[in-house]
MARVEX-316532 format. One line per field, with one value per residue (C-alpha): residue in three letters; chain; x, y, z. Coordinates in nm, 2 decimals. Layout:
r	ALA:...;
c	A:...;
px	X:...;
py	Y:...;
pz	Z:...;
REM end
This chain:
r	MET:LYS:ASN:GLN:GLN:GLU:GLU:LEU:ILE:ARG:THR:VAL:GLY:VAL:LEU:GLY:LEU:SER:ALA:ASN:ILE:ILE:ASN:ILE:ILE:ILE:GLY:ALA:GLY:ILE:PHE:ALA:LEU:PRO:ALA:ILE:ILE:ALA:ALA:ASN:MET:GLY:PRO:SER:SER:VAL:VAL:ALA:TYR:VAL:ILE:CYS:GLY:ILE:LEU:LEU:ALA:MET:ILE:MET:LEU:CYS:PHE:ALA:GLU:ALA:GLY:SER:LYS:ILE:THR:ASN:THR:GLY:GLY:ALA:TYR:THR:TYR:ILE:GLU:THR:ALA:PHE:GLY:ASP:TYR:ALA:GLY:PHE:LEU:GLY:GLY:ILE:PHE:SER:ILE:GLY:THR:ALA:LEU:LEU:SER:ASP:ALA:ALA:VAL:SER:ASN:ALA:LEU:VAL:ASN:VAL:MET:ALA:SER:SER:TYR:PRO:PHE:PHE:ALA:ASN:GLU:SER:VAL:ARG:LEU:VAL:PHE:LEU:PHE:ILE:VAL:PHE:PHE:GLY:LEU:ALA:PHE:ILE:ASN:VAL:ILE:GLY:ILE:LYS:GLN:GLY:ILE:GLY:LEU:VAL:LYS:PHE:PHE:VAL:ILE:ALA:LYS:LEU:ILE:PRO:LEU:LEU:LEU:LEU:ILE:ILE:PHE:GLY:TRP:PHE:ALA:VAL:SER:LEU:GLN:ASN:LEU:SER:ILE:ASP:THR:MET:PRO:THR:THR:GLU:VAL:VAL:ALA:LYS:THR:SER:LEU:ILE:LEU:PHE:PHE:ALA:PHE:VAL:GLY:GLY:GLU:THR:GLY:LEU:ILE:VAL:GLY:GLY:GLU:VAL:LYS:ASN:PRO:ASN:ARG:THR:ILE:PRO:LYS:GLY:ILE:PHE:ILE:GLY:ILE:THR:SER:VAL:VAL:VAL:ILE:TYR:ILE:LEU:ILE:GLN:MET:VAL:SER:GLN:GLY:VAL:LEU:GLY:SER:ASP:LEU:PRO:ASN:HIS:THR:ALA:SER:PRO:LEU:ALA:GLU:THR:ALA:LYS:VAL:ALA:PHE:GLY:PRO:ILE:GLY:PHE:MET:VAL:LEU:ILE:VAL:GLY:ALA:ALA:ILE:SER:MET:PHE:GLY:PHE:LEU:SER:GLY:GLU:ILE:LEU:ASN:ALA:PRO:ARG:VAL:PRO:TYR:ALA:LEU:ALA:ARG:ASP:LYS:VAL:ILE:PRO:LEU:PRO:TYR:LEU:ALA:LYS:ILE:HIS:PRO:ARG:TYR:LYS:THR:PRO:TYR:MET:ALA:ILE:ILE:THR:TYR:ALA:THR:ILE:ALA:PHE:ILE:ILE:ALA:ALA:THR:ALA:SER:PHE:GLU:GLN:LEU:VAL:VAL:VAL:ALA:THR:SER:SER:ILE:LEU:LEU:LEU:TYR:LEU:GLY:VAL:VAL:LEU:SER:VAL:ILE:LYS:LEU:ARG:TYR:SER:GLN:LYS:SER:LYS:PRO:ASP:GLU:PHE:LYS:ILE:PRO:GLY:GLY:LEU:THR:ILE:PRO:VAL:VAL:SER:ILE:VAL:VAL:ILE:PHE:TYR:PHE:LEU:SER:SER:LEU:THR:THR:LYS:GLU:MET:LEU:GLY:THR:ALA:ILE:PHE:ILE:GLY:ILE:LEU:THR:LEU:LEU:PHE:PHE:ILE:ASN:LYS:GLU:LEU:LYS:LYS:ARG:SER:LEU;
c	A:A:A:A:A:A:A:A:A:A:A:A:A:A:A:A:A:A:A:A:A:A:A:A:A:A:A:A:A:A:A:A:A:A:A:A:A:A:A:A:A:A:A:A:A:A:A:A:A:A:A:A:A:A:A:A:A:A:A:A:A:A:A:A:A:A:A:A:A:A:A:A:A:A:A:A:A:A:A:A:A:A:A:A:A:A:A:A:A:A:A:A:A:A:A:A:A:A:A:A:A:A:A:A:A:A:A:A:A:A:A:A:A:A:A:A:A:A:A:A:A:A:A:A:A:A:A:A:A:A:A:A:A:A:A:A:A:A:A:A:A:A:A:A:A:A:A:A:A:A:A:A:A:A:A:A:A:A:A:A:A:A:A:A:A:A:A:A:A:A:A:A:A:A:A:A:A:A:A:A:A:A:A:A:A:A:A:A:A:A:A:A:A:A:A:A:A:A:A:A:A:A:A:A:A:A:A:A:A:A:A:A:A:A:A:A:A:A:A:A:A:A:A:A:A:A:A:A:A:A:A:A:A:A:A:A:A:A:A:A:A:A:A:A:A:A:A:A:A:A:A:A:A:A:A:A:A:A:A:A:A:A:A:A:A:A:A:A:A:A:A:A:A:A:A:A:A:A:A:A:A:A:A:A:A:A:A:A:A:A:A:A:A:A:A:A:A:A:A:A:A:A:A:A:A:A:A:A:A:A:A:A:A:A:A:A:A:A:A:A:A:A:A:A:A:A:A:A:A:A:A:A:A:A:A:A:A:A:A:A:A:A:A:A:A:A:A:A:A:A:A:A:A:A:A:A:A:A:A:A:A:A:A:A:A:A:A:A:A:A:A:A:A:A:A:A:A:A:A:A:A:A:A:A:A:A:A:A:A:A:A:A:A:A:A:A:A:A:A:A:A:A:A:A:A:A:A:A:A:A:A:A:A:A:A:A:A:A:A:A:A:A:A:A:A:A:A:A:A:A:A:A:A;
px	0.00:0.09:0.18:0.07:-0.07:-0.45:-0.65:-0.91:-1.01:-1.04:-1.36:-1.48:-1.52:-1.56:-1.96:-1.96:-1.76:-2.01:-2.29:-2.16:-2.13:-2.46:-2.64:-2.48:-2.52:-2.96:-3.09:-3.38:-3.32:-3.39:-3.73:-3.75:-3.55:-3.67:-4.00:-3.72:-3.52:-3.78:-3.89:-3.59:-3.47:-3.80:-3.72:-3.39:-3.29:-3.13:-2.81:-2.78:-2.75:-2.50:-2.28:-2.30:-2.22:-1.88:-1.80:-1.88:-1.66:-1.35:-1.34:-1.43:-1.13:-0.93:-1.06:-0.99:-0.56:-0.56:-0.74:-0.55:-0.22:-0.34:-0.56:-0.63:-0.91:-1.08:-1.11:-1.08:-0.93:-0.68:-0.55:-0.54:-0.36:-0.13:-0.04:-0.03:0.00:-0.22:-0.36:-0.54:-0.65:-0.79:-0.98:-1.09:-1.20:-1.43:-1.54:-1.63:-1.78:-2.03:-2.12:-2.20:-2.36:-2.58:-2.74:-2.80:-3.06:-3.20:-3.26:-3.37:-3.63:-3.76:-3.80:-4.02:-4.26:-4.28:-4.39:-4.61:-4.77:-4.92:-4.90:-5.02:-4.89:-4.51:-4.65:-4.62:-4.33:-4.25:-4.31:-4.07:-3.75:-3.82:-3.81:-3.49:-3.34:-3.43:-3.30:-2.93:-2.88:-3.02:-2.78:-2.51:-2.50:-2.51:-2.23:-2.02:-2.10:-1.90:-1.78:-1.93:-2.28:-2.35:-2.18:-2.43:-2.70:-2.60:-2.59:-2.96:-3.09:-2.92:-3.09:-3.43:-3.39:-3.38:-3.61:-3.93:-3.67:-3.62:-3.96:-4.07:-3.82:-3.88:-4.24:-4.28:-4.18:-4.51:-4.68:-4.41:-4.53:-4.24:-4.36:-4.30:-3.99:-3.92:-3.67:-3.78:-3.49:-3.22:-3.16:-2.88:-2.56:-2.66:-2.95:-2.79:-2.51:-2.79:-2.95:-2.65:-2.52:-2.85:-2.82:-2.48:-2.54:-2.76:-2.46:-2.24:-2.19:-1.95:-1.67:-1.85:-1.81:-1.49:-1.40:-1.38:-1.07:-0.88:-1.12:-1.17:-0.98:-0.67:-0.81:-0.51:-0.76:-1.10:-1.13:-1.14:-1.34:-1.60:-1.60:-1.63:-1.91:-2.09:-2.06:-2.18:-2.48:-2.58:-2.59:-2.74:-3.02:-3.07:-3.11:-3.33:-3.58:-3.55:-3.65:-3.98:-4.06:-4.06:-4.22:-4.48:-4.61:-4.48:-4.53:-4.72:-4.38:-4.26:-4.60:-4.50:-4.27:-4.29:-4.33:-4.26:-4.14:-4.43:-4.67:-4.51:-4.59:-4.94:-5.01:-4.83:-4.95:-5.24:-5.27:-5.04:-4.76:-4.79:-4.78:-4.47:-4.24:-4.35:-4.23:-3.93:-3.85:-3.85:-3.62:-3.39:-3.35:-3.32:-3.06:-2.85:-2.86:-2.75:-2.46:-2.36:-2.33:-2.12:-1.87:-1.91:-1.83:-1.41:-1.32:-1.34:-1.17:-0.92:-0.83:-0.77:-0.58:-0.31:-0.34:-0.48:-0.77:-0.73:-0.94:-0.78:-1.09:-1.25:-0.94:-1.06:-1.09:-1.34:-1.14:-1.38:-1.55:-1.25:-1.44:-1.45:-1.67:-1.62:-1.63:-1.96:-2.11:-2.02:-2.11:-2.43:-2.55:-2.43:-2.65:-2.95:-2.91:-2.89:-3.18:-3.35:-3.34:-3.34:-3.06:-2.86:-3.10:-2.82:-2.50:-2.64:-2.53:-2.15:-2.23:-2.30:-1.94:-1.78:-1.85:-1.66:-1.35:-1.34:-1.30:-1.06:-0.83:-0.86:-0.81:-0.50:-0.40:-0.38:-0.11:0.05:0.13:0.20:0.51:0.60:0.54:0.65:0.40:0.34:0.31:-0.02:-0.19:-0.43:-0.34:-0.55:-0.49:-0.41:-0.14:-0.26:-0.58:-0.85:-0.72:-0.67:-0.99:-1.21:-1.03:-1.16:-1.53:-1.50:-1.41:-1.66:-1.90:-1.77:-1.79:-2.21:-2.25:-2.39:-2.13:-2.37:-2.23:-1.86:-1.85:-2.04:-1.74:-1.44:-1.57:-1.56:-1.28:-1.14:-1.28:-1.15:-0.83:-0.80:-0.94:-0.61:-0.38:-0.48:-0.46:-0.14:0.04:-0.13:-0.01:0.34:0.30:0.21:0.52;
py	0.00:0.34:0.48:0.89:1.07:1.12:1.48:1.25:1.38:1.14:1.21:0.86:0.76:0.38:0.48:0.64:0.30:0.08:0.23:0.22:-0.18:-0.20:0.01:-0.17:-0.58:-0.49:-0.45:-0.60:-0.94:-0.96:-0.81:-1.17:-1.37:-1.56:-1.76:-1.88:-2.02:-2.14:-2.35:-2.52:-2.56:-2.44:-2.38:-2.52:-2.19:-2.01:-2.33:-2.15:-1.85:-1.88:-2.09:-1.78:-1.51:-1.75:-1.77:-1.42:-1.29:-1.51:-1.39:-1.01:-1.06:-1.11:-0.77:-0.63:-0.70:-0.62:-0.27:-0.21:-0.25:-0.06:0.24:0.42:0.44:0.11:-0.15:-0.47:-0.36:-0.19:-0.48:-0.71:-0.47:-0.37:-0.84:-0.89:-0.60:-0.44:-0.71:-0.89:-0.56:-0.48:-0.80:-0.71:-0.40:-0.47:-0.75:-0.51:-0.23:-0.46:-0.63:-0.36:-0.19:-0.52:-0.49:-0.11:-0.21:-0.47:-0.26:0.02:-0.17:-0.36:0.04:0.11:-0.17:-0.15:0.21:0.08:-0.15:0.15:0.39:0.25:0.49:0.43:0.16:0.40:0.38:0.78:0.80:0.51:0.67:1.02:0.86:0.63:0.94:1.12:0.88:0.76:1.17:1.28:1.07:1.13:1.53:1.46:1.27:1.50:1.80:1.59:1.28:1.37:1.47:1.12:0.95:1.15:1.02:0.66:0.65:0.88:0.56:0.29:0.43:0.45:0.13:-0.04:0.12:-0.11:-0.42:-0.38:-0.26:-0.62:-0.82:-0.60:-0.65:-0.94:-1.17:-1.10:-1.27:-1.57:-1.90:-2.11:-2.46:-2.27:-2.27:-2.59:-2.79:-3.16:-3.34:-3.18:-3.10:-3.30:-3.14:-3.15:-2.89:-2.69:-2.69:-2.61:-2.30:-2.17:-2.12:-1.95:-1.70:-1.65:-1.38:-1.19:-1.12:-0.99:-0.66:-0.56:-0.54:-0.25:-0.06:-0.04:0.12:0.49:0.35:0.67:0.87:0.68:0.85:0.68:0.37:0.09:0.07:0.25:-0.02:-0.39:-0.20:-0.07:-0.43:-0.63:-0.36:-0.38:-0.78:-0.83:-0.67:-0.81:-1.15:-1.05:-0.89:-1.15:-1.41:-1.22:-1.13:-1.53:-1.58:-1.38:-1.49:-1.81:-1.75:-1.60:-1.75:-2.06:-2.35:-2.11:-1.88:-2.06:-1.99:-1.57:-1.54:-1.20:-1.00:-1.28:-0.97:-0.75:-1.07:-1.11:-0.76:-0.82:-1.07:-0.91:-0.53:-0.56:-0.36:-0.08:-0.34:-0.48:-0.07:-0.01:-0.30:-0.22:0.16:-0.02:-0.21:0.07:0.30:-0.02:-0.04:0.38:0.35:0.03:0.26:0.57:0.37:0.22:0.57:0.68:0.37:0.23:0.51:0.53:0.20:0.35:0.65:0.45:0.23:0.57:0.71:0.42:0.42:0.06:0.22:0.50:0.70:1.00:1.20:0.94:1.05:1.37:1.52:1.82:2.11:2.25:1.92:1.68:1.40:1.24:1.41:1.25:0.91:0.96:1.16:0.85:0.56:0.68:0.76:0.42:0.26:0.46:0.33:0.00:0.04:0.19:-0.05:-0.32:-0.54:-0.64:-0.98:-1.17:-1.05:-1.19:-1.56:-1.31:-1.08:-1.39:-1.55:-1.22:-1.14:-1.47:-1.43:-1.09:-1.23:-1.53:-1.21:-1.05:-1.38:-1.47:-1.06:-1.12:-1.44:-1.27:-0.87:-1.09:-1.19:-0.94:-0.65:-0.53:-0.55:-0.22:-0.23:-0.04:-0.28:-0.55:-0.90:-1.20:-1.42:-1.80:-1.75:-1.83:-2.05:-1.87:-1.71:-2.11:-2.20:-1.89:-1.99:-2.35:-2.20:-1.99:-2.30:-2.45:-2.18:-2.16:-2.54:-2.50:-2.29:-2.41:-2.49:-2.23:-1.98:-2.13:-2.05:-1.73:-1.63:-1.76:-1.62:-1.26:-1.30:-1.38:-1.07:-0.87:-1.00:-0.89:-0.55:-0.54:-0.63:-0.44:-0.11:-0.19:-0.27:0.08:0.25:0.08:0.22:0.61:0.68;
pz	0.02:-0.07:0.23:0.15:0.42:0.37:0.38:0.58:0.88:1.21:1.40:1.39:1.79:1.92:1.94:1.57:1.48:1.67:1.52:1.23:1.22:1.37:1.14:0.79:1.00:1.14:0.79:0.61:0.67:1.08:0.98:0.75:0.90:1.22:1.02:0.79:1.05:1.23:0.96:0.98:1.35:1.55:1.90:1.84:1.60:1.88:1.85:1.46:1.64:1.85:1.62:1.34:1.63:1.70:1.32:1.27:1.59:1.43:1.14:1.26:1.49:1.20:1.07:1.41:1.40:1.03:1.06:1.41:1.16:0.84:0.95:0.59:0.43:0.23:0.49:0.34:-0.01:0.19:0.42:0.12:-0.10:0.15:0.24:-0.19:-0.38:-0.63:-0.88:-0.55:-0.39:-0.68:-0.66:-0.34:-0.40:-0.70:-0.51:-0.20:-0.44:-0.63:-0.28:-0.20:-0.50:-0.54:-0.21:-0.22:-0.50:-0.34:-0.05:-0.21:-0.40:-0.10:0.13:-0.19:-0.18:0.18:0.12:-0.16:0.09:0.24:0.03:-0.28:-0.49:-0.43:-0.66:-0.96:-1.17:-1.19:-0.84:-0.76:-0.99:-0.76:-0.46:-0.57:-0.68:-0.35:-0.15:-0.30:-0.40:-0.06:0.13:-0.08:0.00:0.36:0.33:0.11:0.37:0.61:0.77:1.10:0.93:0.81:1.10:1.30:1.08:1.05:1.47:1.45:1.25:1.46:1.76:1.51:1.41:1.78:1.95:1.76:1.76:2.15:2.25:2.06:2.28:2.61:2.62:2.38:2.67:2.82:2.55:2.53:2.64:2.79:2.58:2.24:2.35:2.44:2.24:2.22:2.01:1.90:1.50:1.31:1.16:0.84:0.94:1.16:0.88:0.62:0.86:0.93:0.63:0.53:0.85:0.82:0.58:0.78:0.96:0.72:0.64:0.94:0.71:0.54:0.85:0.91:0.54:0.69:0.84:0.77:0.94:1.28:1.56:1.74:1.54:1.66:1.96:1.88:1.58:1.79:2.07:1.78:1.62:1.97:2.07:1.76:1.70:2.06:2.04:1.69:1.84:2.17:1.96:1.70:1.94:2.17:1.89:1.73:2.13:2.13:1.76:1.83:2.21:2.04:1.76:1.82:1.53:1.37:1.31:1.00:0.77:0.84:0.60:0.49:0.79:1.11:1.37:1.23:1.31:1.67:1.74:1.64:1.86:2.15:2.14:1.90:1.56:1.68:1.72:1.33:1.27:1.48:1.35:0.97:0.99:1.17:0.89:0.63:0.90:0.92:0.54:0.48:0.78:0.60:0.30:0.50:0.62:0.25:0.12:0.39:0.34:0.05:-0.14:0.01:-0.15:-0.48:-0.36:-0.20:-0.52:-0.72:-0.45:-0.48:-0.83:-0.90:-1.14:-1.36:-1.24:-1.06:-1.01:-0.76:-0.54:-0.46:-0.16:-0.11:-0.01:0.22:0.38:0.34:0.23:-0.13:-0.27:-0.66:-0.52:-0.34:-0.61:-0.84:-0.64:-0.55:-0.92:-1.00:-0.74:-0.85:-1.21:-1.08:-0.85:-1.09:-1.35:-1.13:-1.35:-1.03:-1.02:-1.29:-1.06:-0.75:-0.78:-0.80:-0.49:-0.29:-0.33:-0.36:-0.01:0.12:-0.17:0.07:0.39:0.28:0.15:0.48:0.69:0.47:0.53:0.89:0.85:0.58:0.79:1.10:0.92:0.66:0.94:1.28:1.55:1.71:2.09:2.05:1.81:1.81:1.79:1.80:2.12:2.04:1.79:1.43:1.59:1.52:1.14:1.04:1.16:0.98:0.68:0.70:0.78:0.49:0.23:0.38:0.31:-0.06:-0.11:-0.11:-0.41:-0.69:-1.00:-1.16:-0.93:-0.90:-1.29:-1.25:-1.01:-1.21:-1.53:-1.30:-1.16:-1.55:-1.64:-1.37:-1.47:-1.78:-1.72:-1.44:-1.69:-1.97:-1.70:-1.62:-1.94:-2.06:-1.77:-1.87:-2.20:-2.12:-1.85;
REM end
C-alpha cells in the first residue's frame, strides 16, 4: 500500500464505529429471518444463531487485527492490497464495491415495496424513480458535506431501528409461552449446517463499517473496541428476537415469512404493534442505505488514491468538507442506476461468493502481515496464535463449497474478466510512462 498522508479528518470514535457496524448488519434481513430459520430448526433455532455469532466473531477478529495494523481508508481492500499487492487489492476492492452496489439496489427496492404496501402510489413507476433519486442523492449530499454529518445520521438510524426491536424484545416477553421455546429434539448436524449457512449472510456487513478507517480516531484501539461492541450487540439482539418470535407465535412462526416480527408484534401489542414494526423495517432499510453511502464510496476512493484504477478524479478530496466527494457522487449515481433498472438480479450469484472471497483475503492478509510487518506496542493481536485465522479459513472454504456449479462458474468468469481488465490497465500505464 502507498503510505501517503491522507487529507481525511479523523473524527469517528468508538461509539460512531460501533453504530456504523450495527447499522450495516441490522438491515432488512432480521425483519424476515426468524420465520425462515424457525422453518428449519423450530425452537432450537437459537443454536444456529450462536454458531453464526461465533463464526462471525472469528472472522471479525481478523478484521480487527488487520484494521489495527493498517489504518488508512479502504477497509478490506486496503488490508488485502497492503499484504498481497495491487492485483489482489484490485479484486478485493471490486468485490467490495460490487457487493455493496447489489445490496443497495435490492434494499432500496425493498424499501419502495414497503412504502407501497402502506401508500399504494409508491407502486407507480415514476414515483418509484423519484423516490430512489431522492434517497440516493439526498444521502450523498449529507455525506459530501462531512463525515460528522454522515456518522451522525448513522447514529440516528441505529437508535431509530433499534427502538421497535427493543420494544418487541422487552414487552414481547409478556406474551411468550415457554412451551413454544421447549426443545424436544436437537436437530441433526446437517440441518444445523444448512441453517447456519442461510443465517450467516444475515450477519455479514460489519466489514463495510470498517471502510472509514482513515477517519477513525486512535484506530489501533478504536477499531477492535468498535468491532467487539458492534458484533456482540448484533448477536445478542438477533438471539433475543428469535426467542421472542418463537415464544409468541410457536409453530405458526414459519407461516409468516413476509413479516414475522410484525406478526409477532400484532399478537403481543395488537394492530399498533404491527404498524410499528412495519415502520421499523422501513427505517432499518433506510438506515442501511445511509451506512452504505457513507462507507462504500471510500473503496473506489482508495483504489483511485493508490492508482490501482485509472480514475484519478475519484481520489479527489473536497477542499472545504474534507470528504471523497467525487467518489460519493459517482457511487450514488451508479447505485441509483442499478436500483432504477433492477438489473442487479443477474449478478446476485456473484455477490454471494464475492463476500466470502473478500473475507478469505482479509484472513490471509492477517497471516501475511504478521510475518511481513513488525508489530507496534498498541496494535491489537488475536490471542491464540494462528488458531482463529486458520479456523476462519476452514469455515470460509466450507461455505464456498456449498455454492452451486453455476455460482462457481459465474464467479470464475467474473474474476477472469477483472484479471484481464487489470493487466490491460497495467500495460497501458507502462506505455504512458
